[in-house]
matplotlib code that plots the C-alpha trace (Angstrom):
import matplotlib.pyplot as plt

x = [-0.5, 1.1, 0.0, 0.2, -0.8, -3.1, -3.7, -0.2, 0.5, 3.3, 6.7, 7.7, 4.5, 3.8, 7.0, 9.9, 7.8, 4.6, 2.8, -1.0, -0.8, -0.2, -3.9, -5.1, -3.0, -4.0, -5.8, -8.8, -9.6, -10.9, -8.9, -5.4, -3.3, -5.2, -3.4, -4.8, -3.9, -3.3, -1.8, 1.1, 3.9, 6.5, 9.1, 11.7, 13.9, 16.9, 19.0, 21.4, 20.4, 22.6, 21.9, 23.9, 22.4, 24.3, 24.5, 28.2, 28.0, 25.5, 26.1, 26.5, 24.1, 24.9, 23.0, 24.0, 21.9, 23.2, 21.4, 23.0, 20.2, 18.6, 15.0, 14.2, 10.9, 9.4, 7.5, 7.6, 4.3, 0.8, -0.3, 2.6, 3.2, 6.9, 6.3, 4.5, 6.6, 7.6, 7.0, 3.8, 4.5, 7.8, 7.2, 9.9, 12.4, 11.5, 13.0, 15.6, 16.4, 13.3, 13.0, 13.5, 16.3, 19.4, 22.2, 23.7, 22.0, 24.0, 22.3, 24.0, 22.8, 24.0, 23.0, 25.7, 24.9, 28.0, 29.4, 28.8, 31.8, 33.3, 32.3, 34.6, 35.6, 33.7, 32.7, 30.2, 26.8, 25.8, 28.8, 28.1, 24.5, 25.5, 28.2, 26.5, 23.7, 24.3, 23.2, 24.5, 22.8, 23.0, 21.9, 24.0, 22.8, 25.1, 23.1, 24.0, 22.1, 18.8, 18.5, 18.3, 16.2, 17.5, 14.7, 14.4, 12.3, 11.2, 8.9, 11.6, 9.6, 6.5, 4.1, 2.3, 4.2, 7.7, 6.4, 9.8, 11.6, 15.3, 18.3, 21.0, 24.1, 27.3, 30.0, 30.5, 27.8, 29.6, 30.9, 32.9, 29.9, 30.3, 27.4, 28.2, 28.3, 27.0, 27.3, 28.8, 26.3, 28.2, 27.5, 24.0, 22.8, 19.4, 18.0, 16.9, 13.5, 10.7, 12.8, 13.4, 16.9, 19.0, 19.5, 17.9, 15.5, 17.1, 20.5, 22.4, 22.7, 22.0, 23.7, 23.7, 23.2, 25.8, 24.2, 24.6, 22.1, 23.3, 21.5, 22.6, 20.2, 20.4, 17.7, 17.4, 15.1, 13.5, 11.3, 8.9, 7.0, 8.8, 11.7, 13.5, 15.2, 17.8, 18.0, 20.6, 20.1, 22.2, 20.8, 23.4, 25.9, 29.0, 27.4, 28.1, 26.8, 23.9, 22.6, 19.2, 17.8, 19.8, 18.7, 17.9, 15.9, 18.0, 17.0, 16.3, 15.4, 14.3, 17.9, 20.0, 20.5, 21.8, 23.3, 24.3, 20.7, 18.1, 20.5, 21.1, 23.4, 23.5, 22.7, 19.7, 18.8, 20.2, 19.0, 19.3, 22.7, 23.5, 20.6, 21.1, 18.3, 18.2, 15.2, 14.1, 11.3, 9.5, 7.4, 5.1]
y = [21.4, 20.9, 20.5, 17.2, 16.4, 13.4, 12.9, 12.3, 8.9, 6.7, 7.6, 5.6, 3.9, 6.2, 5.2, 7.3, 9.8, 9.9, 12.6, 12.4, 8.9, 10.5, 11.6, 8.0, 6.8, 9.3, 8.0, 10.3, 10.1, 13.2, 15.5, 17.0, 17.8, 18.1, 20.0, 18.6, 20.2, 17.6, 17.5, 15.3, 17.9, 17.8, 20.2, 20.6, 23.5, 23.7, 26.7, 28.4, 32.0, 34.5, 38.2, 41.0, 44.4, 47.0, 50.7, 51.1, 54.6, 57.4, 58.1, 54.7, 51.8, 48.6, 45.4, 42.2, 39.1, 35.9, 32.7, 29.5, 27.1, 24.9, 24.5, 21.2, 20.3, 18.4, 21.4, 25.1, 26.3, 24.9, 26.3, 27.2, 25.0, 25.3, 22.8, 20.1, 17.0, 15.4, 11.9, 11.9, 8.3, 9.3, 12.6, 11.7, 12.3, 16.0, 16.4, 19.1, 22.7, 24.9, 27.5, 30.2, 28.6, 30.6, 28.9, 32.0, 35.3, 38.1, 41.5, 44.4, 47.9, 50.9, 54.4, 57.0, 60.4, 62.4, 64.1, 67.8, 70.2, 71.3, 74.7, 77.3, 75.2, 77.5, 81.0, 81.5, 80.2, 79.5, 77.2, 75.4, 74.9, 73.5, 71.1, 69.9, 67.4, 65.0, 61.4, 58.5, 55.2, 52.1, 48.5, 45.9, 42.5, 39.7, 36.6, 33.4, 32.6, 30.7, 27.4, 27.0, 24.2, 23.2, 21.9, 20.8, 22.3, 18.9, 16.1, 13.4, 11.1, 11.2, 12.4, 15.0, 18.1, 19.2, 19.5, 20.4, 17.4, 17.6, 16.4, 13.9, 15.4, 14.1, 16.4, 18.9, 21.5, 24.2, 26.9, 30.2, 32.2, 34.9, 36.8, 34.8, 31.4, 31.1, 27.3, 24.7, 24.5, 21.5, 19.3, 18.2, 15.6, 14.3, 11.3, 8.2, 8.4, 7.5, 8.2, 11.1, 12.7, 12.1, 15.7, 16.6, 19.4, 22.8, 21.2, 24.5, 27.9, 31.3, 34.6, 36.0, 39.5, 42.0, 45.3, 48.4, 51.2, 54.4, 57.5, 60.8, 63.1, 66.6, 68.4, 72.2, 74.0, 76.8, 78.3, 77.1, 74.1, 74.1, 71.8, 71.2, 67.9, 67.3, 63.6, 62.1, 58.4, 55.9, 52.5, 50.0, 52.6, 50.8, 49.9, 46.2, 44.1, 42.1, 39.5, 37.9, 35.8, 33.1, 31.1, 27.6, 26.0, 23.6, 23.6, 20.0, 18.3, 14.9, 13.6, 15.8, 19.2, 22.6, 24.2, 27.4, 28.3, 30.5, 32.1, 28.9, 29.6, 33.3, 36.0, 37.9, 40.4, 42.4, 44.3, 48.1, 49.8, 52.6, 55.0, 58.4, 60.7, 63.9, 65.5, 68.3, 67.6, 70.4, 69.5, 71.9]
z = [15.7, 12.3, 8.7, 6.8, 3.2, 3.8, 0.1, -1.2, -2.7, -1.4, -2.8, -5.9, -6.7, -9.7, -11.4, -12.8, -14.8, -12.8, -14.8, -14.3, -12.8, -9.4, -9.1, -9.7, -6.8, -4.2, -1.1, -1.8, -5.5, -7.2, -5.0, -5.1, -2.1, 1.2, 4.0, 7.2, 10.6, 13.3, 16.8, 15.8, 16.2, 19.0, 20.2, 23.0, 24.1, 26.4, 27.2, 29.6, 30.2, 32.0, 32.6, 34.2, 35.1, 37.1, 37.8, 37.7, 39.0, 39.3, 35.6, 33.9, 33.7, 31.8, 31.0, 29.3, 28.5, 27.0, 25.9, 24.7, 23.7, 21.1, 20.0, 18.2, 16.6, 13.6, 12.3, 13.4, 12.1, 12.3, 8.9, 6.7, 3.6, 4.4, 7.2, 5.2, 5.6, 2.3, 3.6, 5.6, 6.7, 8.4, 10.2, 12.6, 9.9, 10.1, 13.5, 13.5, 14.6, 14.7, 12.0, 14.6, 16.5, 17.3, 19.1, 20.7, 21.5, 23.1, 23.7, 25.6, 26.5, 28.3, 29.4, 30.1, 31.5, 30.5, 33.6, 33.9, 33.6, 36.8, 38.1, 36.7, 33.7, 31.4, 32.3, 29.5, 30.5, 26.9, 26.4, 29.7, 28.7, 25.3, 26.7, 29.8, 30.2, 27.4, 27.5, 25.4, 25.1, 22.9, 22.4, 20.6, 19.2, 18.3, 17.3, 15.5, 12.3, 12.0, 10.2, 6.4, 4.8, 1.4, -0.9, -4.5, -7.3, -8.7, -7.5, -7.4, -5.1, -7.3, -4.6, -6.7, -5.6, -4.5, -0.9, 0.7, -0.7, 0.0, -2.0, -1.1, 0.6, -0.9, 0.6, 3.4, 2.8, 4.8, 2.6, 2.6, 3.9, 1.3, -0.4, -3.6, -1.9, 1.6, 1.6, -0.7, -3.5, -5.0, -2.0, -3.2, -5.6, -7.0, -5.1, -7.1, -8.6, -6.1, -3.0, -0.6, -0.1, 2.9, 3.9, 7.2, 7.8, 8.6, 8.2, 7.4, 9.1, 7.7, 8.4, 12.0, 13.4, 14.4, 15.0, 17.3, 17.6, 19.4, 20.6, 21.8, 23.7, 25.1, 27.1, 27.2, 29.6, 27.6, 30.4, 33.1, 31.8, 28.4, 27.4, 24.2, 23.5, 20.7, 19.6, 17.3, 16.6, 14.6, 13.6, 12.6, 13.8, 12.6, 9.2, 9.7, 6.7, 7.9, 5.5, 5.6, 2.8, 1.1, -2.0, -0.8, -3.6, -5.7, -9.3, -10.1, -13.4, -14.4, -14.5, -12.2, -10.5, -11.6, -8.5, -10.4, -11.2, -9.4, -6.9, -5.1, -2.0, -3.0, -0.4, -1.9, 0.7, 3.6, 6.6, 6.5, 6.2, 8.6, 9.2, 10.9, 12.0, 14.0, 15.7, 18.0, 20.4, 22.2, 25.3, 26.9]

ax = plt.figure().add_subplot(projection="3d")
ax.plot(x, y, z, "-o")
ax.set_aspect("equal")
plt.show()
C-alpha cells in the first residue's frame, strides 16, 4: 500500500505562475489534494547476514552480527505524506533506497565474568568480597547512515503543492560530512517551470551510528534470601558524536534556489551524549 495524490493536475499545464489556476485544472473539480491509498507499491530486499556467538571460556561470552544489504522500494510508508510521489503518472521514478535502508549493520556484544582472586591473594574477607564477583558487559553498534531525500520548498511543477518535488543535481552532491555541511549544498539547481527535477528519491546518505553501551555489575549476598546488586551503566560510553537530523529542504523561489537558507545540509540534532548512571538493587 502507498499514498498517491489522485487530484494533482499534470505538470506544466497551469503555466509558469499557476496561482489559483491549478484548482481549475484538477481532475476532480471543487476539491484540493486527495491522498488515495492504493496497492501500487513495490519493494525488494537482498542481504548477506553473518553471525558469530561463542563462549570463549567459562568466563567470557561474545557475539557478533553483521548484515550487508539493500532495501529498495518506491514508497516506504502507506500513509505518510513524505511518500507522496511528486509525479503520480510516473511512480516508477520513485524507485530508490528505502527510508529505513542501512547498507551495513554491525552489532557486537560481550559478557565477561571477571575471574575471582586466587585463594590467599587477600587475607581480608572484606576486601575479597569487594574485589571478587564483578561482571562487565557491553553492546556496540556501528551502522551506516539512512537515506536522505532532498526536496524543494516551492511548487516548481505547478501541481498545486510541493509534494516532495526534488531539484536538479548539477554537481557531485557528496560533501565534507561535517555538522556545518553534511553534503554539498551547491550541487542543486531549480528545474525549469512545469517540470520535475532529475534528482532521484533518497539519493544521499545521512549520518551513521557508532555507539557503545557498557555495564558493570557486582552482587553481594547480604544474608539468606537477600542480595544486593551494584550497577554502573554507561550509555555511549566513549562519548562518540552521533548525528541524526540533517536539513534537507532546499529553499526555492520563483526564479532560483537559496542553498544557504533554512539549515539546508546542516546537522540539526544529535543522539544523547554519554550518560552514566549508578544504582543499588536489593532483592528479597
